[in-house]
N, C-alpha and C positions, 0 to 999 in steps of 0.2 A: 503494498500500499504506500502511494508517495504520501509525504508529511502533509498534514493538511494546513494551507497557509490564509490567514484572514486579511481583508483589507486594511486591517491594521498592521501585520505583519509586512505588506508591501507599503504602508505608509512609512513606518520604520527605515524600511531599503529606502525610500525616497529620502528622507533626511541624510542617511548615510552616504548617498550618493552625491549629496551636496558637500560633504565634510566629515571627519573624523570627529565622533563626539565621546565624553564620558556620558553616564546615565544621569547626572546632574544636568549636564550641560543638555542633553535630550529633553527632560522634563523641562527645562526653561523654554525651549524652544519650542514643543509641543504646546506650551501653554499660550506662546506668544503667536504661533499659528495654526496649527492642526485642531488644536481645541476648539475653535471657532465653527469649524464644521464638521469634526471628526472626535467629538470629545473621549469616544472609548479609549483612545490611543493614551490617554494619561493614566486609565485605570491599569493598561498592562504593561507599562513602560519598565517596569523591573524584572520581570519575566521574559518578555518577547524579544530582547536583544541577547539573550544567552540561547533562546531556542534558534536565532537566526544563526548563531555561532555554530551549533549543533547540526545544524541542516547544511552548514559550509557556505552560507552567503554571506557570512560576516566572518570578521576574525577581532579577536579581543587581546590586547596585550596590557600588562600591568607597567605601568610609570609610576615615579616619584619625583615629587617637588618638595625638596627637602626631606623634613619626617612623614609626610603625607602620601599615601600610596592612592592611585586611581585607576581604573580600567579603562581604557581607550576602544572603542568598536569602530571598525572600518569594513566597508563593502568590499566583496570579493568579485573576482570576475564574473563568477556564478550569479552571484547577487543582482549584479547589475543587468546579465541576460535574461534573469526572473523577473525583475520589476521591468522591463522592456516589453518583456511578454505578457505581461500582466496588463501593461498599458492598452494592448490590443484588444484585451477581454470588453465586453460591452458591460457599463457598469450596473449595479443592483439597482432596483428602485428607488428614487429618493424616499427619506422617510422624515416624520417630524415628531419629536418629542416634546410637548409643550405642556407641563402641569397646568399652568393658570388657564387654558384653554380646557381643560378637563374641569376644572371649577366653574369658569363661564357655562359650560355645557349643561352642568347639572345646578344651574344658579336659582331656580325656581323651588329647590329644596331649603334655600336659606333667605336673606333679607337682602333687600337693594343696598344697603351698607355694606354688608358682605360683598357682593359684587362691586361695586365702585371701590372698594379697597384693593381689591385683585386688580381691577383696572387701573388702580393708582400704581401698584406695584410694577404692573407689566410697563407701563409708560416710563416710569422712573428708570428700571432696568433697561429699556431700549435707548432711552436718552444717555445713558452711562456709557452703552457700548457703542452708541454713535461717537462720542466724545473720545473715548479709546482709540476708535477706527481713524479718526481724523488725525489725532495723534501720531499713529503710526504712519499715516500718510504722510505727514509733515515731516517725518525724520529725515535729517539730513546729517551724514552720508547716507546713503538708502542701504540698508544690511542687505549683504549678498548680491551686489549691483548688478551682476551678470544675471541675475531672476528678476528682474525692477519689473519686466514685463508681467512676469507671471503673478508676481505680487499685486500689480494695479488692477489686473482684472479680476483676481480675487477679492481684493478689498471692497472693487465695485459692487461686486453681487452681495458680500455681507453688509455694506453700506444700504444698499436698498433694500434688503430684506427687513433691516433694523427698522430704517425708516418708514416702511410699510405696516410693521407690527405699531411703531409710534403714532402714524396717522389712524390706524386702525383702533386703538386703545382710547384715543381723544374723540373721534366720531363714536365710539361706542359709548364713551361716557355721555356724550350728548343726547343719546337716544336712550339711554336709561333715566336719566333726569326726568325725561318726558313721561316714564311709565306710573302708573298707581303702585304696583309693587312687582316683583320677581314674576308671580304669577298671572297679573293682570297688566297688559300694557295700555290699559284705558284706550285713547283714541288714535294710539300709535299704528300707524299702518305697517303691519310686517310683510303683507302682500306687495304693497308697491316696493319696499327694499327689496324683496326678491326679484320681482319684474324686472328691477335696475339691473340685477346683476344678470338676469336671464336675456337681456339685450346686449351685454358684453362678449365680444368676439375677438379671439388673438388675431 
């Protein structure tokens, strides 16, 4: 049986293709980059590099800086080949994990105040993420300048997603404030809102 490789395996190979890293450095870079769209990578950071070494896709070398030791991981030629082959495979369907939307979906079991508090948290988080993204975009010199074109298109998607969430949270709050309760929207016209969406075409 060939070894099982997940998208996280390939994501870490991708980082190793950029440069050599210690596990600590990988963790920092995952938080700065992959965590925006592949948070699973952070959860597997301390096991996955060792697995890549076992499969011959990376090497590990123990280095010393003064008294402190560290393990540095480097991609192998086989690892580069596996990464290149994976890039040809069709990606899995996109998934979204958004606990606040689960709370919105079941808001009729609670109060308008609870729903508005959830929306407030969504808005604040989206605004904070937009601030972080714009700060990253403004960083000079650009980290890994030879990959700036890929960073630019990736940051653009993240920004537009967060901006959409921010606008949705603000719009939704305005609608909820017109309702009598989470079980009674009063005169608010849900069908008109649905019809507006039905007219949208890509």
